[in-house]
C-alpha positions in Angstrom: -41.7 0.7 35.1 -41.7 4.4 33.4 -40.6 6.2 36.6 -37.4 3.4 36.9 -36.7 4.2 33.4 -36.7 8.2 33.8 -34.4 7.7 36.7 -32.0 5.6 34.8 -32.0 8.7 31.8 -31.6 11.2 34.6 -28.6 9.1 36.2 -26.9 7.5 33.4 -25.2 11.0 32.4 -23.3 11.5 35.6 -21.3 8.2 35.6 -22.4 5.4 33.6 -22.7 7.3 30.3 -20.6 10.6 31.2 -20.4 12.6 28.1 -16.7 13.6 28.9 -15.2 10.6 30.7 -17.2 7.9 28.9 -18.5 9.2 25.7 -15.2 11.0 25.4 -17.2 14.6 23.3 -16.9 17.9 24.6 -13.4 17.3 25.5 -12.3 20.7 23.9 -13.8 22.7 26.4 -13.4 20.5 29.3 -10.0 21.3 28.7 -10.0 25.1 28.0 -12.3 26.0 31.2 -11.2 23.4 33.6 -8.1 25.5 34.7 -10.0 26.9 37.8 -13.3 25.8 39.6 -14.7 29.0 39.1 -14.9 29.0 35.0 -15.6 25.4 35.3 -18.7 25.6 37.1 -19.6 28.6 34.7 -19.1 26.3 31.4 -21.0 23.8 32.9 -23.8 25.8 33.9 -24.0 27.2 30.8 -24.0 24.1 28.2 -26.4 22.7 31.0 -28.6 25.3 30.7 -28.3 25.4 26.7 -28.8 21.4 26.6 -31.9 21.0 28.5 -33.6 23.8 26.6 -32.5 23.4 23.2 -33.4 19.2 23.9 -37.0 20.3 25.0 -37.5 22.3 22.1 -35.6 19.6 19.7 -38.6 16.7 21.4 -41.3 19.0 20.7 -40.6 20.0 17.1 -39.2 16.7 15.7 -42.1 15.3 13.9 -42.3 18.8 11.9 -38.6 19.1 10.9 -37.8 17.6 7.9 -35.3 14.7 8.1 -32.8 16.2 5.3 -32.7 19.8 6.9 -32.6 18.5 10.7 -28.8 18.8 11.7 -29.1 22.8 10.2 -32.6 23.0 12.5 -30.9 21.4 15.6 -28.1 24.1 15.6 -30.6 27.2 14.7 -31.9 26.3 18.2 -29.3 25.4 19.9 -27.4 28.9 18.5 -30.8 30.7 19.5 -30.0 29.5 23.5 -26.6 29.7 23.2 -26.9 33.6 22.4 -29.6 34.2 25.6 -26.8 32.6 27.7 -24.2 34.5 26.0 -26.8 38.0 26.5 -27.6 37.3 30.3 -23.7 36.5 31.4 -22.5 39.6 29.7 -25.4 41.6 31.5 -25.3 39.7 35.1 -21.7 38.4 35.0 -19.7 40.3 32.8 -16.4 38.5 34.6 -17.3 35.1 33.9 -18.6 36.4 30.6 -14.8 37.6 30.4 -13.3 34.5 31.4 -15.0 32.0 28.9 -14.3 34.2 26.2 -14.3 32.5 23.0 -15.4 28.8 24.3 -19.2 30.6 25.4 -20.3 31.2 21.8 -18.5 27.5 21.0 -21.1 25.7 23.0 -23.1 25.8 19.4 -21.4 23.3 17.8 -20.2 21.4 21.1 -20.5 18.0 20.6 -22.6 16.8 23.7 -25.5 19.2 23.1 -25.5 18.1 19.3 -25.1 14.7 20.0 -28.0 14.5 22.7 -30.2 16.2 20.4 -29.4 13.5 17.7 -29.7 10.7 19.1 -31.7 11.5 22.4 -34.0 14.2 21.9 -35.3 13.8 18.8 -36.8 10.1 19.7 -37.6 11.0 22.8 -40.4 12.8 24.3 -40.5 16.1 25.6 -40.2 14.9 29.4 -37.2 11.9 28.7 -35.8 14.7 27.0 -35.7 17.2 29.6 -33.9 14.9 32.0 -31.7 13.4 29.7 -30.2 17.2 29.3 -30.6 17.4 33.0 -28.2 14.1 33.6 -25.7 15.1 30.8 -25.2 18.6 32.4 -24.9 17.3 35.6 -22.1 14.6 34.4 -20.3 17.2 32.1 -20.3 20.3 35.0 -19.1 17.7 37.6 -16.3 16.7 35.5 -15.2 20.6 34.9 -15.7 20.8 38.7 -13.5 18.1 39.6 -10.7 18.9 36.9 -10.8 22.6 37.9 -10.0 21.4 41.6 -7.3 19.1 40.8 -6.0 21.9 38.5 -6.4 24.7 40.6 -5.0 23.2 44.0 -1.6 21.4 42.1 -1.6 24.2 40.4 -1.5 27.3 42.7 -1.8 25.2 46.0 -5.4 27.2 46.6 -8.9 26.5 46.0 -12.0 28.1 44.7 -10.1 31.4 44.1 -11.7 33.9 41.6 -14.6 36.7 41.7 -17.3 33.9 42.1 -19.4 35.8 39.8 -19.1 38.6 40.9 -19.9 37.8 44.7 -16.8 37.6 46.0 -14.4 39.7 44.0 -10.7 39.2 44.5 -10.9 36.0 46.4 -7.7 34.4 46.5 -8.9 31.3 47.5 -8.3 28.5 50.2 -4.7 27.5 51.1 -4.1 23.6 50.3 -0.6 23.1 49.3 0.6 26.9 49.1 2.4 27.0 52.7 3.9 23.7 52.3 4.5 22.8 48.4 5.0 25.8 45.5 2.3 25.3 43.0 3.0 23.7 39.5 2.2 26.4 37.1 2.2 23.6 34.6 -0.8 22.1 36.0 -2.8 25.2 34.4 -1.4 24.8 31.7 -2.9 22.8 28.5 -0.5 20.0 29.2 -1.9 20.0 32.5 -5.3 19.8 31.4 -4.5 16.2 29.5 -2.8 14.7 32.5 -5.4 15.5 34.9 -8.0 14.5 32.2 -6.4 10.8 31.8 -6.0 10.4 35.5 -10.1 11.6 35.9 -10.6 9.3 33.1 -8.7 6.6 34.5 -10.2 6.4 37.5 -13.7 6.5 36.9 -12.9 3.4 34.3 -11.7 1.4 37.0 -14.1 2.5 39.7 -17.0 1.5 37.2 -15.2 -1.6 35.9 -17.0 -0.6 33.2 -14.2 -0.8 30.2 -15.4 -3.4 28.2 -19.3 -2.2 28.4 -17.6 1.1 26.7 -15.7 -0.3 24.1 -18.5 -2.8 22.7 -21.1 -0.2 22.9 -19.5 2.1 21.0 -20.2 1.9 17.4 -22.3 3.8 15.0 -25.2 4.3 17.4 -22.8 6.1 19.6 -22.4 8.5 16.5 -24.1 11.9 16.6 -24.0 11.7 13.0 -25.0 8.4 12.5 -28.6 9.3 10.6 -26.9 11.4 8.2 -23.8 9.1 7.4 -25.0 7.3 3.7 -21.5 5.4 4.2 -22.2 1.7 5.0 -18.4 0.8 5.4 -17.9 3.7 7.8 -15.3 3.4 10.5 -17.6 3.1 13.5 -19.0 0.1 12.1 -15.1 -1.4 11.3 -14.9 -1.2 15.2 
């Protein structure tokens, strides 16, 4: 029974509770860094590393963190791991560090990471919290890679172009449509990000047939700030 529970925790974040496509959080970095597969994968891996590590530490310390200051404590833990990831990328993968730019330090306030800290890690054991971080990280990374693939192929007509973390500098990518159809540059811009995001979200909801469950389950229990909210008549409850 325990094994099935942990498998469920690990797999929930991939599709059933995908943070971007189902819970609809973390959309800002998703739209900003999904212009190519390389940047999407880089952001996904960086956020996953921070998510796993912060979940583990917060789960281990949740019994000694005062309830009134838990959010500042969570942010401090997350910020520490983000700083480590930043320093590692700057030292070993400077091209990716430059490509992600401001969105790398903004992982500190990523709703996915803070939300999982509040909703799961602070209420569950270390192992379960680590599995939750892995599952949510995989779901987030897969979403970025899928969106990056669509935007890159439709926008530039090629796939997997980039320096690839310094391993394949100047790689022009695999031609897909470039020989037949010129790329639609709008797909690599902000409007294209919204369009692809809507298409991928609609496809996931249609394939999972889970639209009613998503609407019914979303309420105060799905809010990252439920513990800090003192308004009993909050907007989430009205839904």
